[in-house]
Structures are given as C-alpha cells and as structure tokens.
N, C-alpha and C positions, 0 to 999 in steps of 0.2 A: 847831583846838586841838591842841597838841602832846601826844603820849601821855606823854612824860617831860619834866618841867621841868628845865632846866639849872640846877644848883646853882652859884651864883656866889660864895657865901659859905660858907666851911668851918666845920666844928665847931671850937669852941675846942680847941686842942691838936693839931690836924691840921697836919702839915708835909709839904711836897712838894718834890721837886727837879725843876725845869723843865729839860728837855734842850735846848730851843730857846734859852732865855735864859741857861742855865748858872748858875742861882741858886736859892736856897732861897726858897720862898714859903709863907706861912701861908694855908691853905685852898686849894681848887682854883681857881687864877686862870687857868691855861692849860688847853687841851684835854687830855683824858686820854691821847691818843696821844703827847703831848709831855712827860709827867711820870712820875716814879717816886714811889710812896708810896701811902697816907699813912704817915708815920712819927710816932711819939709824941713825939719831941723834935726840936728844931732841929738838935742835934748829929748825930742819926741821919740826918737829911735832908742835912746837909752832907757826910756820908760815903757818900752813896748810890752814887756812881760806884765807889768803892773796894769797897763791899759787893758791887755787881753784878759787878765784875771777879773778886773772890775766889770768888763762887758759880759764875761761868762756868768758872774753872779747875777747881773741884771737879767740876763736871758733865762737863767734857771729859776728866778723868782717872778718872772713876768707871767701873770695868769693867762694871757692870751695864747701862750705856747704850751699850756698844760690842759689836758682833758679834765673835765669835772668828774671826780670819782663817783659822784652820786648819779650822773647821767646814765640812762639806760637800765637802771636797776628796777624801775617801776613798770617794766614791760616794754612793749614796742618792738622795734626791729632787732635790738640787741638781746632780747630775752629768749 
C-alpha cells in the first residue's frame, strides 16, 4: 500500500500550468515536476511563464543573493 495517495482530481479553483504540454490545467493532471502552481485563477496560470521570468530577473539582480566580488581580496580568511 502506498504511503501517499496520488491526487488525480484537484480542488475546485486550483489551476496549474503544465510545462510538458504547455497548457493550463484545472487540478493536478500532470506530475508535480512538470507543473507550476497551484494558482487561484485560470488567468494567473496562463501567465505562469511570464511570472516565473519576472521573478528570475528579480532574483538575478537582487544584491543580497550575490557575493561582493571585492570581498576577500584585501587579505583575511580568503587570501
């Protein structure tokens, strides 16, 4: 007997974007590794790739996630 039962039917109002099929699905129809969500509206799921791109740009340009290239060059533990 499986420890976790695979949920094949989503809750009403759950929307996902399937990366494999490149389409919006109501409820978890594809495996978790191939989908983004859940989203509360179909429109949010339709914009999933744009949202992911915008977030990636924000994270890539956020200074708190990048090391200062000048740190450690003046001696200390890194030298």
